[in-house]
C-alpha positions in Angstrom: 2.2 30.7 -11.6 2.8 28.8 -8.3 4.4 25.2 -8.4 4.1 22.3 -6.2 6.4 19.2 -6.2 5.6 15.9 -4.3 7.7 13.3 -2.8 5.8 10.2 -1.7 6.8 7.9 0.8 5.2 4.4 1.8 2.3 2.4 1.0 -0.4 2.5 -1.4 -2.6 4.5 0.9 0.1 7.2 0.7 0.3 7.4 -3.1 -3.7 8.2 -2.9 -3.2 10.9 -0.3 -0.8 12.2 -2.9 -3.1 12.1 -5.9 -6.3 13.6 -4.2 -4.3 16.6 -2.4 -2.1 17.1 -5.7 -5.9 17.7 -7.2 -6.6 20.3 -4.5 -3.8 22.1 -5.5 -4.5 21.7 -9.5 -8.2 23.3 -8.6 -6.5 26.2 -6.3 -4.5 27.5 -9.1 -1.2 25.5 -8.8 0.8 23.3 -11.4 2.9 20.8 -11.3 6.8 21.6 -11.5 9.0 19.7 -13.6 11.1 18.8 -11.1 12.1 19.9 -7.5 14.5 22.9 -8.6 11.6 24.2 -10.2 8.9 24.0 -7.5 8.3 26.8 -5.2 6.0 24.6 -2.9 7.8 21.2 -1.6 5.6 18.3 -0.3 7.0 15.5 1.1 4.2 12.4 1.8 5.9 10.5 4.5 5.8 7.3 6.5 6.2 6.4 9.9 6.0 2.7 9.8 9.6 2.1 10.1 12.4 4.1 11.5 14.3 3.8 7.8 11.5 5.6 6.3 11.5 8.5 8.5 15.3 8.7 8.1 14.9 9.1 4.8 12.9 12.1 5.0 14.7 13.9 7.4 18.1 13.4 5.0 15.2 14.8 2.2 14.5 17.7 3.9 17.9 18.4 5.4 19.3 19.4 2.0 16.9 21.9 1.4 18.3 24.0 4.2 20.7 26.0 2.2 17.9 26.8 -0.4 15.2 27.8 2.2 17.9 30.2 3.3 18.2 31.5 -0.2 15.0 31.6 -1.3 12.7 32.6 1.9 9.6 32.2 -0.2 10.0 28.7 -0.5 7.3 26.5 1.0 8.7 23.3 2.3 5.9 20.8 3.8 5.9 17.6 5.6 2.6 15.9 5.3 1.2 12.3 6.3 2.0 9.6 9.1 5.5 11.0 10.0 3.7 14.4 10.2 1.1 12.7 12.6 3.5 10.9 14.6 6.5 13.2 15.0 5.0 16.6 14.8 7.5 19.1 16.8 10.1 16.7 16.7 10.2 17.4 12.8 10.3 21.0 13.5 13.3 20.5 15.9 15.4 18.2 13.3 14.5 20.8 10.1 13.7 24.1 11.7 13.5 25.0 7.7 9.8 23.2 7.4 7.2 25.7 6.9 4.5 23.0 7.1 3.4 20.1 9.2 0.2 18.2 8.2 -1.4 14.9 9.1 -2.9 12.8 7.2 -6.3 14.2 7.7 -5.6 17.4 6.6 -5.4 17.3 2.9 -8.9 18.9 2.1 -6.8 22.0 3.8 -3.9 21.7 2.0 -4.1 25.2 -0.3 -5.2 27.3 2.6 -2.2 26.0 5.0 0.1 26.5 2.1 -1.1 30.3 2.1 -1.1 30.2 6.1 2.7 28.7 6.1 3.5 31.2 3.7 2.3 34.2 5.2 3.6 32.8 9.0 6.6 33.7 10.9 6.3 30.4 12.4 5.8 27.0 10.9 2.0 25.7 10.8 1.2 22.5 12.5 -1.8 20.7 11.5 -2.4 17.2 12.9 -5.9 16.9 14.2 -7.9 13.9 12.8 -11.4 13.8 11.4 -14.0 11.5 11.8 -15.4 11.0 8.5 -13.7 10.8 4.7 -13.6 13.9 2.9 -14.9 13.6 -0.7 -12.1 14.4 -3.5 -12.9 15.5 -6.9 -11.4 12.1 -8.8 -11.4 14.2 -12.2 -9.0 16.5 -10.9 -6.9 14.1 -8.9 -3.8 13.2 -11.2 -2.7 9.1 -11.6 0.1 7.4 -12.5 -1.8 5.3 -14.8 -4.8 6.4 -16.1 -6.2 3.0 -16.6 -5.9 2.2 -12.8 -7.1 3.8 -9.6 -6.9 3.5 -5.7 -10.5 4.2 -3.7 -10.2 4.7 -0.2 -12.6 2.6 1.6 -12.0 3.2 5.1 -9.2 4.7 7.2 -7.8 4.2 10.3 -7.3 0.9 12.5 -8.9 -0.4 16.0 -6.7 -3.5 15.9 -3.8 -2.0 18.3 -1.1 -4.3 17.6 1.7 -3.7 20.0 4.1 -2.4 17.1 2.0 -0.5 15.2 1.9 3.1 14.7 -0.7 3.2 12.4 -3.8 3.9 15.1 -1.9 7.0 16.4 -1.0 8.4 12.8 -4.4 7.5 11.0 -7.0 7.2 14.1 -10.0 4.9 14.4 -11.5 2.8 11.8 -14.0 4.7 9.7 -15.8 3.5 6.6 -16.8 5.3 3.7 -20.4 4.9 2.6 -21.0 1.8 -0.3 -23.0 4.7 -2.5 -20.4 7.2 -2.4 -17.9 4.6 -3.1 -19.5 3.2 -6.0 -20.0 6.6 -7.6 -16.4 7.1 -7.5 -15.9 4.0 -9.1 -18.4 5.1 -11.8 -16.7 8.3 -12.5 -13.5 6.6 -12.8 -14.8 4.0 -15.3 -16.4 6.8 -17.3 -12.8 7.9 -17.5 -11.4 5.0 -18.8 -10.0 3.2 -15.8 -10.4 -0.5 -15.9 -8.6 -1.7 -12.5 -9.5 -0.6 -9.0 -7.8 -1.5 -5.5 -10.3 -0.7 -2.7 -7.8 0.4 0.0 -7.9 0.4 3.9 -5.0 -0.1 6.6 -7.7 -2.9 7.6 -9.7 -3.3 4.7 -11.7 -6.6 5.8 -12.9 -5.1 8.5 -14.6 -2.4 6.3 -18.4 -1.4 7.4 -18.6 -3.5 10.5 -19.6 -0.7 12.7 -22.5 -0.1 10.3 -23.7 -3.6 9.9 -21.6 -4.1 6.6 -18.8 -6.4 5.5 -15.8 -6.2 2.5 -18.1 -8.3 0.7 -21.1 -6.0 0.5 -18.5 -3.5 -1.0 -16.6 -5.7 -3.4 -20.1 -7.2 -4.5 -21.2 -3.2 -5.6 -18.2 -2.4 -7.0 -17.6 -5.3 -8.8 -21.1 -4.1 -10.6 -19.9 -1.3 -12.2 -20.0 -1.4 -15.5 -16.0 -1.3 -17.3 -14.6 -2.1 -14.3 -12.4 -5.3 -15.1 -10.4 -6.0 -11.9 -11.2 -4.9 -8.6 -8.5 -5.6 -5.7 -8.4 -4.8 -2.1 -5.4 -4.3 0.4 -4.8 -4.8 3.3 -6.5 -8.0 4.7 -6.3 -8.1 8.7 -6.7 -12.1 8.9 -9.5 -12.0 11.9 -12.1 -10.2 9.6 -12.0 -12.4 6.7 -15.3 -14.3 5.7 -16.7 -17.0 3.7 -18.9 -14.9 1.9 -16.0 -12.3 0.9 -13.9 -15.7 -0.6 -17.0 -16.8 -2.0 -17.2 -13.5 -3.8 -13.4 -13.7 -5.0 -14.4 -17.2 -6.8 -17.6 -16.2 -8.1 -16.9 -12.7 -9.5 -15.0 -12.8 -12.6 -13.5 -9.1 -11.9 -12.7 -9.5 -8.5 -8.9 -10.6 -8.2 -8.2 -14.0 -6.6 -5.4 -12.8 -4.6 -5.4 -11.4 -1.0 -2.5 -9.8 1.2 -3.3 -11.3 4.6 -0.3 -10.5 7.3 0.4 -13.5 9.3 3.6 -11.5 10.6 4.7 -14.6 12.9 4.3 -18.1 13.3 4.9 -18.2 16.7 1.7 -18.3 19.0 3.5 -16.5 22.0 5.1 -13.7 19.5 1.7 -13.2 18.3 0.1 -12.8 21.7 3.0 -10.2 22.5 2.0 -8.5 19.1 -1.7 -8.4 20.0 -2.7 -9.9 16.5 -5.8 -11.7 18.1 -5.2 -15.3 16.4 -3.1 -18.1 16.5 -0.7 -19.6 14.3 -3.6 -22.7 13.8 -6.2 -20.0 13.2 -4.4 -18.2 10.8 -4.1 -21.9 8.8 -7.7 -22.4 9.7 -8.5 -19.1 7.6 -6.0 -20.0 5.0 -7.8 -23.3 4.6 -11.4 -21.5 4.4 -9.9 -18.9 1.9 -8.5 -22.1 -0.7 -11.8 -24.1 0.0 -13.8 -21.2 -0.7 -11.8 -19.9 -3.7 -9.8 -22.6 -5.6 -6.5 -21.4 -7.0 -6.6 -18.3 -4.5 -3.1 -16.7 -4.3 -1.9 -15.6 -0.7 0.5 -12.9 0.5 2.0 -11.9 3.8 4.0 -9.9 5.7 6.4 -11.1 8.2 8.7 -9.3 11.2 11.7 -10.7 12.2 13.5 -9.9 15.6 10.4 -8.9 17.8 11.4 -8.8 21.0 12.5 -11.8 23.2 12.2 -13.5 20.1 14.0 -17.2 20.0 15.0 -19.4 17.6 12.4 -21.8 18.3 10.3 -18.9 17.9 11.6 -17.9 14.5 11.3 -22.0 13.2 7.8 -21.3 13.8 7.5 -18.8 11.5 9.6 -21.0 8.9 7.4 -23.6 9.0 4.2 -22.0 8.8 5.6 -20.2 5.7 6.6 -23.7 4.4 3.4 -24.5 5.1 1.1 -21.8 3.7 3.0 -21.6 0.3 3.0 -17.6 -0.1 2.7 -16.4 -3.6 5.0 -13.7 -2.3 5.7 -12.0 1.0 7.1 -8.8 2.5 9.9 -9.4 5.3 10.7 -6.6 8.0 13.6 -6.5 10.8 11.4 -5.1 13.9 12.0 -1.5 14.0 11.0 0.4 17.8 8.3 2.9 17.2 7.6 5.7 19.2 4.3 5.8 20.9 3.7 2.0 20.6 3.1 -0.4 23.5 5.6 -3.0 22.2 8.5 0.0 22.8 6.7 0.9 26.1 6.4 -2.8 27.3 9.5 -4.9 25.6 13.1 -4.2 25.4 14.3 -4.5 21.8 16.9 -7.0 22.8 17.1 -9.1 19.6 20.9 -8.3 18.2 20.8 -6.7 14.7 23.0 -9.1 13.2 20.2 -12.0 14.7 17.9 -10.0 13.1 19.6 -9.4 9.8 19.9 -13.1 9.3 16.8 -14.2 10.3 15.5 -12.0 7.6 18.1 -13.3 5.1 17.0 -16.8 6.4 13.4 -16.2 6.0 13.5 -14.2 2.3 15.4 -17.0 1.0 13.1 -19.6 2.4 10.5 -17.3 0.5 12.3 -16.7 -2.6 12.7 -20.9 -3.3 9.1 -21.1 -2.5 8.4 -18.1 -5.1 10.8 -19.8 -7.6 9.1 -23.0 -7.6 5.4 -21.8 -7.5 6.6 -19.5 -10.7 7.9 -22.5 -12.5 4.6 -24.2 -12.0 2.9 -21.7 -14.3 5.2 -22.2 -17.2 3.1 -23.0 -20.4 0.0 -21.6 -18.9 -1.5 -18.4 -20.5 -1.7 -15.2 -18.2 -4.4 -12.4 -19.0 -1.7 -9.4 -18.1 -2.9 -5.6 -17.6 0.2 -3.7 -19.3 1.3 -1.3 -17.2 4.3 0.1 -19.3 7.7 -0.6 -20.5 10.0 -2.9 -18.3 12.4 -0.6 -16.5 15.2 -3.0 -17.3 14.5 -3.5 -21.0 13.0 -0.6 -22.9 12.1 -3.1 -25.6 9.9 -5.3 -23.5 6.7 -4.5 -21.7 5.4 -5.2 -18.3 2.3 -5.9 -16.4 0.4 -8.1 -14.0 -1.7 -11.1 -14.1 -5.1 -11.6 -12.1 -2.6 -12.9 -9.1 -0.6 -9.8 -9.2 2.3 -11.6 -10.4 4.8 -9.4 -12.5 5.0 -10.5 -16.4 7.5 -9.3 -18.9 7.1 -9.9 -22.5 7.8 -8.7 -26.0 5.1 -7.0 -28.1 4.2 -4.8 -30.9 2.6 -1.2 -30.8 1.9 0.3 -28.0 0.1 -1.8 -25.3 -0.2 0.2 -21.8 -3.1 0.1 -20.5 -4.4 -2.7 -22.7 -5.1 -6.5 -21.7 -2.6 -9.0 -23.2 -2.9 -12.7 -23.3 0.7 -14.1 -22.6 1.9 -17.8 -22.6 4.7 -18.3 -19.8 8.0 -19.3 -21.2 10.2 -19.2 -18.1 10.1 -17.8 -14.6 12.2 -16.4 -11.9 11.2 -16.3 -8.4 10.1 -12.6 -9.2 8.9 -12.8 -12.6 7.2 -14.7 -15.2 8.5 -14.5 -18.8 6.5 -14.9 -22.0 5.1 -14.5 -25.3 2.3 -13.0 -26.5 -0.4 -15.2 -27.7 -1.1 -14.3 -31.6 -5.0 -14.1 -32.7 -5.8 -16.7 -35.1 -6.0 -14.8 -38.7 -9.8 -14.1 -40.0 -10.8 -16.6 -42.4 
């Protein structure tokens, strides 16, 4: 029996990609290996958004050089965004790799692996497709049987100056609502209670077809059995009142949105080609909170973008304070090959300045998160339990509707169940509480 091993780097989209091509391999007669050493096909599903992610892949792939020399029948594949972006460069760095395949080639993966097995040279497959292939959701393995991702759209037309996504994932393509609803019904029938709709620019869903994300959200929310519905990642430019109203009016659509601001400086936002100003971003935040009171917002920020001054950075700190994000991911600018930013701007902010700004913004965000989390002490939160806590196997962990992590003690096997938890204390990252006991029957 042929055995495969997959290591996934990067975002939720990559996790779903790994599920989908693993399902294709299972249908083709492969079985999952117990570990990397037990596999005769090793696949790295990669991310190219930041240099650090690529270096991790080169390091992991490099460790297999001697094993490949001893086992020439071993097939090693580099898949995903890094494969699309780096292509021949990967083979220069890792000449023992047999297959380099981009994100749109996963439906062809079983055939490509066999070609690589029989070929004297590495197989390179990085052609984009102008459609989204259908996958057998029952064959695709998932980390948790009660949670699932659905690919609603792929690609991005925004062309932010720092971003490789248009090159690695191609132009925006939306999957028809009817197909997504059918997929959601299949998943619900298999026990899924929480679905996350994925797209690099999910708020632009359906615009080329005269639709909008609210149409999709309303349709999927109507599928029986789906108790929670989320979506990521949202570009502020495409957010609408109707979407926020759907989040308010539909009880199974979670009142939380990840809507990256990236910077609080209008000058930097223009250089990033983000298509909005700081004031316009704040207007969208105000609209979200007007239409969906209690909505939780999350953001991404890039510090140290070319020419960023202390004044620019101060504007980002101010925006963070003004909005009060529930959480935020903070990154130091990393020049990416092929992007307009690396062509047009020198990476002129010193590394130590980037690091300091990263720490300062992170400290501010953690301070604000701590304040917001402490305000939840005493509240009761419905938690979808994901499993045992990694730090304490005697406790359970899950997430509330606002996507906050909640840790609590509980009896029995609670994984995949909904538990009401009264919050007793909080840190900047986690809420801690006790399950609410149901009153005894009289």
